[in-house]
C-alpha positions in Angstrom: 84.8 97.8 105.5 83.7 99.4 102.3 82.3 96.6 100.0 83.7 96.7 96.5 83.9 94.0 93.8 87.5 93.4 94.9 86.6 92.9 98.6 87.0 89.4 99.9 84.6 89.3 102.9 84.6 86.9 105.7 82.7 86.5 109.0 84.0 88.8 111.7 85.7 87.4 114.8 83.1 85.8 117.1 80.4 85.6 114.3 79.2 82.1 113.5 76.9 80.9 110.7 74.9 77.9 112.1 71.9 75.9 111.2 69.4 76.3 114.0 67.5 73.1 114.2 64.8 74.6 116.5 64.1 77.4 114.0 64.7 75.2 111.0 66.9 77.8 109.4 70.3 79.3 109.2 71.3 82.1 111.7 74.2 84.4 112.2 75.2 84.3 115.9 77.2 86.9 117.7 77.3 87.5 121.5 73.9 88.6 122.5 72.6 88.9 118.9 71.0 86.6 116.4 70.2 87.4 112.7 68.1 85.1 110.6 69.1 85.8 107.0 67.0 84.7 104.0 68.0 81.8 101.8 69.8 83.9 99.2 71.8 85.7 102.0 72.8 82.3 103.5 74.0 81.2 100.1 76.1 84.4 99.8 77.4 84.0 103.4 78.6 80.5 102.6 80.8 82.1 99.9 82.3 84.6 102.3 85.5 82.8 103.0 88.0 85.7 103.0 89.5 84.4 99.8 86.8 84.9 97.1 86.1 88.4 96.0 82.6 89.8 95.7 83.2 89.8 91.9 83.9 86.1 92.0 80.9 85.4 94.2 78.7 87.4 91.8 80.0 85.5 88.8 79.2 82.1 90.6 75.7 83.3 91.5 75.1 84.8 88.0 75.9 81.5 86.4 73.8 79.5 88.9 70.7 81.7 88.5 71.3 82.7 84.9 71.1 86.4 85.9 73.0 89.5 84.8 76.3 89.6 86.7 76.1 93.4 87.0 72.8 93.2 88.9 74.0 90.3 91.1 77.2 92.3 91.9 75.2 95.3 93.0 72.9 93.2 95.1 75.8 91.3 96.7 77.7 94.5 97.5 74.6 96.0 99.1 73.9 93.0 101.3 77.6 92.6 102.3 77.9 96.3 103.1 74.8 96.1 105.3 76.3 93.1 107.2 79.7 94.8 107.4 78.1 98.0 108.8 76.4 95.7 111.5 79.7 94.1 112.4 79.0 90.7 111.0 81.5 90.8 108.1 85.0 92.2 107.6 87.3 92.3 104.5 89.5 89.2 104.7 91.9 90.7 102.2 92.5 87.3 100.8 93.4 85.8 104.2 91.1 83.6 106.2 
């Protein structure tokens, strides 16, 4: 996946976003791997439903945090691309 503002990312097959009560934080689970994303990354991951585009996610976050949408878009693309490169996210293409 190449993350662009038109991408509609979702969790890859077998990847789960769960709240780990023991750690007291959200984690991404895949077979034999665990990633503990920070709070902002968790908020973005909750928006990754395969329907919303990165542009739509950035707009939502820009309004919530009263931040420039261009900067939010760049940051979201960078994070999503990193997770896609690691196999955690794929482009949903508007389909869950």
